[in-house]
PDB file of N, CA, C and O in Angstrom, chain B, residues numbered from 101:
ATOM      1  N   MET B 101     -18.076  13.660   3.444  1.00  0.00           N
ATOM      2  CA  MET B 101     -18.136  12.228   3.610  1.00  0.00           C
ATOM      3  C   MET B 101     -18.607  11.934   5.028  1.00  0.00           C
ATOM      4  O   MET B 101     -18.184  12.595   5.977  1.00  0.00           O
ATOM      5  N   GLU B 102     -19.470  10.956   5.170  1.00  0.00           N
ATOM      6  CA  GLU B 102     -19.961  10.602   6.498  1.00  0.00           C
ATOM      7  C   GLU B 102     -18.849   9.951   7.311  1.00  0.00           C
ATOM      8  O   GLU B 102     -17.891   9.410   6.761  1.00  0.00           O
ATOM      9  N   ARG B 103     -18.995  10.014   8.615  1.00  0.00           N
ATOM     10  CA  ARG B 103     -17.933   9.524   9.508  1.00  0.00           C
ATOM     11  C   ARG B 103     -17.694   8.024   9.397  1.00  0.00           C
ATOM     12  O   ARG B 103     -16.546   7.591   9.290  1.00  0.00           O
ATOM     13  N   GLY B 104     -18.744   7.234   9.422  1.00  0.00           N
ATOM     14  CA  GLY B 104     -18.607   5.775   9.389  1.00  0.00           C
ATOM     15  C   GLY B 104     -17.887   5.263   8.143  1.00  0.00           C
ATOM     16  O   GLY B 104     -16.891   4.548   8.256  1.00  0.00           O
ATOM     17  N   PRO B 105     -18.382   5.624   6.951  1.00  0.00           N
ATOM     18  CA  PRO B 105     -17.703   5.179   5.734  1.00  0.00           C
ATOM     19  C   PRO B 105     -16.285   5.741   5.603  1.00  0.00           C
ATOM     20  O   PRO B 105     -15.405   5.069   5.065  1.00  0.00           O
ATOM     21  N   ALA B 106     -16.058   6.946   6.080  1.00  0.00           N
ATOM     22  CA  ALA B 106     -14.714   7.532   5.998  1.00  0.00           C
ATOM     23  C   ALA B 106     -13.747   6.769   6.887  1.00  0.00           C
ATOM     24  O   ALA B 106     -12.609   6.517   6.491  1.00  0.00           O
ATOM     25  N   ILE B 107     -14.185   6.400   8.079  1.00  0.00           N
ATOM     26  CA  ILE B 107     -13.324   5.636   8.982  1.00  0.00           C
ATOM     27  C   ILE B 107     -13.046   4.256   8.394  1.00  0.00           C
ATOM     28  O   ILE B 107     -11.903   3.798   8.403  1.00  0.00           O
ATOM     29  N   PHE B 108     -14.078   3.592   7.884  1.00  0.00           N
ATOM     30  CA  PHE B 108     -13.900   2.262   7.302  1.00  0.00           C
ATOM     31  C   PHE B 108     -12.944   2.312   6.111  1.00  0.00           C
ATOM     32  O   PHE B 108     -12.012   1.512   6.027  1.00  0.00           O
ATOM     33  N   ALA B 109     -13.172   3.244   5.198  1.00  0.00           N
ATOM     34  CA  ALA B 109     -12.315   3.344   4.014  1.00  0.00           C
ATOM     35  C   ALA B 109     -10.879   3.699   4.407  1.00  0.00           C
ATOM     36  O   ALA B 109      -9.927   3.156   3.846  1.00  0.00           O
ATOM     37  N   GLY B 110     -10.725   4.607   5.366  1.00  0.00           N
ATOM     38  CA  GLY B 110      -9.388   4.979   5.804  1.00  0.00           C
ATOM     39  C   GLY B 110      -8.632   3.812   6.417  1.00  0.00           C
ATOM     40  O   GLY B 110      -7.440   3.638   6.166  1.00  0.00           O
ATOM     41  N   VAL B 111      -9.326   3.009   7.223  1.00  0.00           N
ATOM     42  CA  VAL B 111      -8.685   1.837   7.838  1.00  0.00           C
ATOM     43  C   VAL B 111      -8.313   0.811   6.770  1.00  0.00           C
ATOM     44  O   VAL B 111      -7.221   0.244   6.812  1.00  0.00           O
ATOM     45  N   VAL B 112      -9.203   0.570   5.822  1.00  0.00           N
ATOM     46  CA  VAL B 112      -8.917  -0.407   4.765  1.00  0.00           C
ATOM     47  C   VAL B 112      -7.722   0.035   3.936  1.00  0.00           C
ATOM     48  O   VAL B 112      -6.815  -0.760   3.690  1.00  0.00           O
ATOM     49  N   PHE B 113      -7.706   1.290   3.502  1.00  0.00           N
ATOM     50  CA  PHE B 113      -6.577   1.785   2.713  1.00  0.00           C
ATOM     51  C   PHE B 113      -5.279   1.754   3.514  1.00  0.00           C
ATOM     52  O   PHE B 113      -4.237   1.372   2.982  1.00  0.00           O
ATOM     53  N   ALA B 114      -5.329   2.148   4.775  1.00  0.00           N
ATOM     54  CA  ALA B 114      -4.117   2.176   5.598  1.00  0.00           C
ATOM     55  C   ALA B 114      -3.581   0.761   5.839  1.00  0.00           C
ATOM     56  O   ALA B 114      -2.372   0.542   5.755  1.00  0.00           O
ATOM     57  N   LEU B 115      -4.459  -0.197   6.136  1.00  0.00           N
ATOM     58  CA  LEU B 115      -4.003  -1.567   6.354  1.00  0.00           C
ATOM     59  C   LEU B 115      -3.440  -2.187   5.078  1.00  0.00           C
ATOM     60  O   LEU B 115      -2.405  -2.852   5.111  1.00  0.00           O
ATOM     61  N   PHE B 116      -4.115  -1.970   3.968  1.00  0.00           N
ATOM     62  CA  PHE B 116      -3.624  -2.512   2.702  1.00  0.00           C
ATOM     63  C   PHE B 116      -2.292  -1.884   2.317  1.00  0.00           C
ATOM     64  O   PHE B 116      -1.348  -2.593   1.967  1.00  0.00           O
ATOM     65  N   GLY B 117      -2.211  -0.565   2.379  1.00  0.00           N
ATOM     66  CA  GLY B 117      -0.976   0.117   2.001  1.00  0.00           C
ATOM     67  C   GLY B 117       0.182  -0.239   2.904  1.00  0.00           C
ATOM     68  O   GLY B 117       1.291  -0.479   2.428  1.00  0.00           O
ATOM     69  N   GLY B 118      -0.061  -0.276   4.205  1.00  0.00           N
ATOM     70  CA  GLY B 118       0.998  -0.639   5.144  1.00  0.00           C
ATOM     71  C   GLY B 118       1.446  -2.076   4.968  1.00  0.00           C
ATOM     72  O   GLY B 118       2.644  -2.359   4.978  1.00  0.00           O
ATOM     73  N   GLY B 119       0.497  -2.987   4.808  1.00  0.00           N
ATOM     74  CA  GLY B 119       0.833  -4.399   4.603  1.00  0.00           C
ATOM     75  C   GLY B 119       1.610  -4.627   3.318  1.00  0.00           C
ATOM     76  O   GLY B 119       2.590  -5.372   3.303  1.00  0.00           O
ATOM     77  N   LEU B 120       1.176  -3.989   2.243  1.00  0.00           N
ATOM     78  CA  LEU B 120       1.870  -4.130   0.967  1.00  0.00           C
ATOM     79  C   LEU B 120       3.272  -3.539   1.032  1.00  0.00           C
ATOM     80  O   LEU B 120       4.210  -4.104   0.468  1.00  0.00           O
ATOM     81  N   LEU B 121       3.421  -2.416   1.710  1.00  0.00           N
ATOM     82  CA  LEU B 121       4.737  -1.791   1.836  1.00  0.00           C
ATOM     83  C   LEU B 121       5.688  -2.667   2.639  1.00  0.00           C
ATOM     84  O   LEU B 121       6.846  -2.835   2.256  1.00  0.00           O
ATOM     85  N   VAL B 122       5.216  -3.224   3.739  1.00  0.00           N
ATOM     86  CA  VAL B 122       6.060  -4.110   4.553  1.00  0.00           C
ATOM     87  C   VAL B 122       6.414  -5.372   3.775  1.00  0.00           C
ATOM     88  O   VAL B 122       7.569  -5.798   3.781  1.00  0.00           O
ATOM     89  N   TRP B 123       5.439  -5.972   3.111  1.00  0.00           N
ATOM     90  CA  TRP B 123       5.678  -7.190   2.351  1.00  0.00           C
ATOM     91  C   TRP B 123       6.684  -6.948   1.232  1.00  0.00           C
ATOM     92  O   TRP B 123       7.581  -7.763   1.017  1.00  0.00           O
ATOM     93  N   THR B 124       6.542  -5.838   0.519  1.00  0.00           N
ATOM     94  CA  THR B 124       7.462  -5.510  -0.566  1.00  0.00           C
ATOM     95  C   THR B 124       8.871  -5.280  -0.027  1.00  0.00           C
ATOM     96  O   THR B 124       9.843  -5.743  -0.623  1.00  0.00           O
ATOM     97  N   ALA B 125       8.989  -4.573   1.088  1.00  0.00           N
ATOM     98  CA  ALA B 125      10.309  -4.314   1.664  1.00  0.00           C
ATOM     99  C   ALA B 125      10.983  -5.607   2.107  1.00  0.00           C
ATOM    100  O   ALA B 125      12.187  -5.769   1.909  1.00  0.00           O
ATOM    101  N   VAL B 126      10.234  -6.527   2.701  1.00  0.00           N
ATOM    102  CA  VAL B 126      10.805  -7.804   3.126  1.00  0.00           C
ATOM    103  C   VAL B 126      11.270  -8.608   1.917  1.00  0.00           C
ATOM    104  O   VAL B 126      12.357  -9.185   1.939  1.00  0.00           O
ATOM    105  N   ARG B 127      10.461  -8.650   0.867  1.00  0.00           N
ATOM    106  CA  ARG B 127      10.838  -9.400  -0.333  1.00  0.00           C
ATOM    107  C   ARG B 127      12.087  -8.807  -0.982  1.00  0.00           C
ATOM    108  O   ARG B 127      12.955  -9.547  -1.445  1.00  0.00           O
ATOM    109  N   VAL B 128      12.181  -7.480  -1.017  1.00  0.00           N
ATOM    110  CA  VAL B 128      13.347  -6.837  -1.629  1.00  0.00           C
ATOM    111  C   VAL B 128      14.592  -7.091  -0.790  1.00  0.00           C
ATOM    112  O   VAL B 128      15.654  -7.377  -1.343  1.00  0.00           O
ATOM    113  N   ARG B 129      14.484  -6.993   0.540  1.00  0.00           N
ATOM    114  CA  ARG B 129      15.643  -7.224   1.412  1.00  0.00           C
ATOM    115  C   ARG B 129      16.136  -8.663   1.318  1.00  0.00           C
ATOM    116  O   ARG B 129      17.335  -8.908   1.451  1.00  0.00           O
ATOM    117  N   GLN B 130      15.241  -9.614   1.093  1.00  0.00           N
ATOM    118  CA  GLN B 130      15.625 -11.015   0.955  1.00  0.00           C
ATOM    119  C   GLN B 130      16.065 -11.358  -0.468  1.00  0.00           C
ATOM    120  O   GLN B 130      16.420 -12.501  -0.756  1.00  0.00           O
ATOM    121  N   ARG B 131      16.041 -10.380  -1.339  1.00  0.00           N
ATOM    122  CA  ARG B 131      16.370 -10.544  -2.760  1.00  0.00           C
ATOM    123  C   ARG B 131      15.517 -11.631  -3.408  1.00  0.00           C
ATOM    124  O   ARG B 131      16.009 -12.434  -4.201  1.00  0.00           O
ATOM    125  N   ARG B 132      14.241 -11.644  -3.059  1.00  0.00           N
ATOM    126  CA  ARG B 132      13.280 -12.559  -3.646  1.00  0.00           C
ATOM    127  C   ARG B 132      12.362 -11.757  -4.561  1.00  0.00           C
ATOM    128  O   ARG B 132      12.199 -10.555  -4.354  1.00  0.00           O
ATOM    129  N   PRO B 133      11.760 -12.386  -5.565  1.00  0.00           N
ATOM    130  CA  PRO B 133      10.908 -11.629  -6.499  1.00  0.00           C
ATOM    131  C   PRO B 133       9.629 -11.134  -5.831  1.00  0.00           C
ATOM    132  O   PRO B 133       9.039 -11.820  -4.996  1.00  0.00           O
ATOM    133  N   VAL B 134       9.226  -9.959  -6.207  1.00  0.00           N
ATOM    134  CA  VAL B 134       7.958  -9.404  -5.733  1.00  0.00           C
ATOM    135  C   VAL B 134       6.818  -9.964  -6.581  1.00  0.00           C
ATOM    136  O   VAL B 134       5.724 -10.213  -6.073  1.00  0.00           O
ATOM    137  N   ALA B 135       7.075 -10.158  -7.863  1.00  0.00           N
ATOM    138  CA  ALA B 135       6.108 -10.770  -8.786  1.00  0.00           C
ATOM    139  C   ALA B 135       6.881 -11.700  -9.715  1.00  0.00           C
ATOM    140  O   ALA B 135       8.014 -11.405 -10.097  1.00  0.00           O
ATOM    141  N   HIS B 136       6.277 -12.805 -10.071  1.00  0.00           N
ATOM    142  CA  HIS B 136       6.944 -13.777 -10.932  1.00  0.00           C
ATOM    143  C   HIS B 136       6.903 -13.332 -12.390  1.00  0.00           C
ATOM    144  O   HIS B 136       5.931 -12.725 -12.840  1.00  0.00           O
ATOM    145  N   ASN B 137       7.963 -13.640 -13.113  1.00  0.00           N
ATOM    146  CA  ASN B 137       8.093 -13.357 -14.552  1.00  0.00           C
ATOM    147  C   ASN B 137       8.015 -11.867 -14.880  1.00  0.00           C
ATOM    148  O   ASN B 137       7.582 -11.486 -15.968  1.00  0.00           O
ATOM    149  N   VAL B 138       8.438 -11.028 -13.931  1.00  0.00           N
ATOM    150  CA  VAL B 138       8.468  -9.583 -14.145  1.00  0.00           C
ATOM    151  C   VAL B 138       9.821  -9.093 -13.662  1.00  0.00           C
ATOM    152  O   VAL B 138      10.418  -9.689 -12.766  1.00  0.00           O
ATOM    153  N   SER B 139      10.301  -8.015 -14.248  1.00  0.00           N
ATOM    154  CA  SER B 139      11.561  -7.426 -13.806  1.00  0.00           C
ATOM    155  C   SER B 139      11.493  -7.111 -12.313  1.00  0.00           C
ATOM    156  O   SER B 139      10.515  -6.518 -11.858  1.00  0.00           O
ATOM    157  N   PRO B 140      12.519  -7.499 -11.537  1.00  0.00           N
ATOM    158  CA  PRO B 140      12.495  -7.240 -10.093  1.00  0.00           C
ATOM    159  C   PRO B 140      12.387  -5.750  -9.752  1.00  0.00           C
ATOM    160  O   PRO B 140      11.700  -5.376  -8.802  1.00  0.00           O
ATOM    161  N   ILE B 141      13.054  -4.922 -10.515  1.00  0.00           N
ATOM    162  CA  ILE B 141      13.009  -3.479 -10.249  1.00  0.00           C
ATOM    163  C   ILE B 141      11.624  -2.928 -10.554  1.00  0.00           C
ATOM    164  O   ILE B 141      11.082  -2.137  -9.782  1.00  0.00           O
ATOM    165  N   ALA B 142      11.053  -3.344 -11.675  1.00  0.00           N
ATOM    166  CA  ALA B 142       9.734  -2.847 -12.064  1.00  0.00           C
ATOM    167  C   ALA B 142       8.652  -3.304 -11.084  1.00  0.00           C
ATOM    168  O   ALA B 142       7.774  -2.525 -10.714  1.00  0.00           O
ATOM    169  N   SER B 143       8.720  -4.565 -10.669  1.00  0.00           N
ATOM    170  CA  SER B 143       7.678  -5.064  -9.761  1.00  0.00           C
ATOM    171  C   SER B 143       7.786  -4.426  -8.381  1.00  0.00           C
ATOM    172  O   SER B 143       6.766  -4.112  -7.767  1.00  0.00           O
ATOM    173  N   ALA B 144       9.008  -4.230  -7.884  1.00  0.00           N
ATOM    174  CA  ALA B 144       9.177  -3.575  -6.585  1.00  0.00           C
ATOM    175  C   ALA B 144       8.741  -2.117  -6.645  1.00  0.00           C
ATOM    176  O   ALA B 144       8.131  -1.608  -5.705  1.00  0.00           O
ATOM    177  N   THR B 145       9.051  -1.454  -7.736  1.00  0.00           N
ATOM    178  CA  THR B 145       8.652  -0.060  -7.895  1.00  0.00           C
ATOM    179  C   THR B 145       7.138   0.075  -7.969  1.00  0.00           C
ATOM    180  O   THR B 145       6.560   0.944  -7.317  1.00  0.00           O
ATOM    181  N   LEU B 146       6.501  -0.768  -8.748  1.00  0.00           N
ATOM    182  CA  LEU B 146       5.046  -0.700  -8.892  1.00  0.00           C
ATOM    183  C   LEU B 146       4.339  -1.033  -7.583  1.00  0.00           C
ATOM    184  O   LEU B 146       3.364  -0.376  -7.221  1.00  0.00           O
ATOM    185  N   ALA B 147       4.825  -2.053  -6.870  1.00  0.00           N
ATOM    186  CA  ALA B 147       4.224  -2.406  -5.582  1.00  0.00           C
ATOM    187  C   ALA B 147       4.437  -1.297  -4.559  1.00  0.00           C
ATOM    188  O   ALA B 147       3.535  -0.990  -3.780  1.00  0.00           O
ATOM    189  N   GLY B 148       5.619  -0.697  -4.555  1.00  0.00           N
ATOM    190  CA  GLY B 148       5.883   0.419  -3.642  1.00  0.00           C
ATOM    191  C   GLY B 148       5.000   1.621  -3.953  1.00  0.00           C
ATOM    192  O   GLY B 148       4.489   2.276  -3.044  1.00  0.00           O
ATOM    193  N   LEU B 149       4.825   1.901  -5.222  1.00  0.00           N
ATOM    194  CA  LEU B 149       3.975   3.023  -5.632  1.00  0.00           C
ATOM    195  C   LEU B 149       2.518   2.771  -5.243  1.00  0.00           C
ATOM    196  O   LEU B 149       1.838   3.675  -4.758  1.00  0.00           O
ATOM    197  N   ALA B 150       2.043   1.554  -5.453  1.00  0.00           N
ATOM    198  CA  ALA B 150       0.661   1.222  -5.082  1.00  0.00           C
ATOM    199  C   ALA B 150       0.452   1.340  -3.571  1.00  0.00           C
ATOM    200  O   ALA B 150      -0.600   1.796  -3.122  1.00  0.00           O
ATOM    201  N   SER B 151       1.448   0.933  -2.793  1.00  0.00           N
ATOM    202  CA  SER B 151       1.303   1.025  -1.341  1.00  0.00           C
ATOM    203  C   SER B 151       1.313   2.474  -0.868  1.00  0.00           C
ATOM    204  O   SER B 151       0.556   2.833   0.034  1.00  0.00           O
ATOM    205  N   VAL B 152       2.153   3.303  -1.459  1.00  0.00           N
ATOM    206  CA  VAL B 152       2.182   4.717  -1.076  1.00  0.00           C
ATOM    207  C   VAL B 152       0.873   5.399  -1.457  1.00  0.00           C
ATOM    208  O   VAL B 152       0.359   6.220  -0.697  1.00  0.00           O
ATOM    209  N   ILE B 153       0.330   5.069  -2.622  1.00  0.00           N
ATOM    210  CA  ILE B 153      -0.950   5.651  -3.037  1.00  0.00           C
ATOM    211  C   ILE B 153      -2.060   5.234  -2.077  1.00  0.00           C
ATOM    212  O   ILE B 153      -2.904   6.053  -1.714  1.00  0.00           O
ATOM    213  N   ALA B 154      -2.066   3.960  -1.662  1.00  0.00           N
ATOM    214  CA  ALA B 154      -3.084   3.496  -0.713  1.00  0.00           C
ATOM    215  C   ALA B 154      -2.944   4.213   0.627  1.00  0.00           C
ATOM    216  O   ALA B 154      -3.948   4.573   1.241  1.00  0.00           O
ATOM    217  N   LEU B 155      -1.717   4.425   1.085  1.00  0.00           N
ATOM    218  CA  LEU B 155      -1.509   5.152   2.341  1.00  0.00           C
ATOM    219  C   LEU B 155      -1.955   6.611   2.226  1.00  0.00           C
ATOM    220  O   LEU B 155      -2.510   7.167   3.174  1.00  0.00           O
ATOM    221  N   ILE B 156      -1.717   7.220   1.088  1.00  0.00           N
ATOM    222  CA  ILE B 156      -2.170   8.603   0.871  1.00  0.00           C
ATOM    223  C   ILE B 156      -3.691   8.667   0.857  1.00  0.00           C
ATOM    224  O   ILE B 156      -4.274   9.587   1.430  1.00  0.00           O
ATOM    225  N   LEU B 157      -4.341   7.707   0.214  1.00  0.00           N
ATOM    226  CA  LEU B 157      -5.807   7.676   0.200  1.00  0.00           C
ATOM    227  C   LEU B 157      -6.366   7.461   1.604  1.00  0.00           C
ATOM    228  O   LEU B 157      -7.378   8.061   1.967  1.00  0.00           O
ATOM    229  N   GLY B 158      -5.716   6.613   2.391  1.00  0.00           N
ATOM    230  CA  GLY B 158      -6.146   6.415   3.777  1.00  0.00           C
ATOM    231  C   GLY B 158      -6.018   7.686   4.590  1.00  0.00           C
ATOM    232  O   GLY B 158      -6.899   8.016   5.384  1.00  0.00           O
ATOM    233  N   THR B 159      -4.920   8.398   4.393  1.00  0.00           N
ATOM    234  CA  THR B 159      -4.725   9.676   5.095  1.00  0.00           C
ATOM    235  C   THR B 159      -5.777  10.685   4.658  1.00  0.00           C
ATOM    236  O   THR B 159      -6.292  11.444   5.479  1.00  0.00           O
ATOM    237  N   TRP B 160      -6.097  10.696   3.370  1.00  0.00           N
ATOM    238  CA  TRP B 160      -7.116  11.635   2.875  1.00  0.00           C
ATOM    239  C   TRP B 160      -8.486  11.311   3.485  1.00  0.00           C
ATOM    240  O   TRP B 160      -9.232  12.216   3.860  1.00  0.00           O
ATOM    241  N   CYS B 161      -8.809  10.024   3.580  1.00  0.00           N
ATOM    242  CA  CYS B 161     -10.095   9.640   4.191  1.00  0.00           C
ATOM    243  C   CYS B 161     -10.155  10.072   5.646  1.00  0.00           C
ATOM    244  O   CYS B 161     -11.189  10.565   6.097  1.00  0.00           O
ATOM    245  N   PHE B 162      -9.069   9.899   6.387  1.00  0.00           N
ATOM    246  CA  PHE B 162      -9.053  10.306   7.796  1.00  0.00           C
ATOM    247  C   PHE B 162      -9.092  11.829   7.936  1.00  0.00           C
ATOM    248  O   PHE B 162      -9.595  12.343   8.935  1.00  0.00           O
ATOM    249  N   SER B 163      -8.572  12.546   6.955  1.00  0.00           N
ATOM    250  CA  SER B 163      -8.592  14.012   7.048  1.00  0.00           C
ATOM    251  C   SER B 163      -9.997  14.567   6.795  1.00  0.00           C
ATOM    252  O   SER B 163     -10.255  15.731   7.101  1.00  0.00           O
ATOM    253  N   ARG B 164     -10.903  13.765   6.246  1.00  0.00           N
ATOM    254  CA  ARG B 164     -12.269  14.207   5.954  1.00  0.00           C
ATOM    255  C   ARG B 164     -13.196  14.061   7.145  1.00  0.00           C
ATOM    256  O   ARG B 164     -14.379  14.388   7.047  1.00  0.00           O
ATOM    257  N   LEU B 165     -12.679  13.573   8.280  1.00  0.00           N
ATOM    258  CA  LEU B 165     -13.518  13.418   9.462  1.00  0.00           C
ATOM    259  C   LEU B 165     -13.707  14.775  10.038  1.00  0.00           C
ATOM    260  O   LEU B 165     -14.385  14.924  11.055  1.00  0.00           O
TER     261      LEU B 165
END
C-alpha cells in the first residue's frame, strides 16, 4: 500500500473508531440509548464491536507503512 493512502485511511479509521467508542461509552455511562427502538445491550455491543473493528483496521493501515 502506498504511504499517502495508508496514512489517510489509518487516520480516518482511527478517528472514527475512537470517536464511536468514546460516544458509546458516554451514552452507556449515562444510561441513555445508543440507538432508538433497539435493545440497549444489543446496540451498545454492536457499536462497541464496530468501533473496535475500525481501530483494528486503522492499526493495520499504519502497520503497512
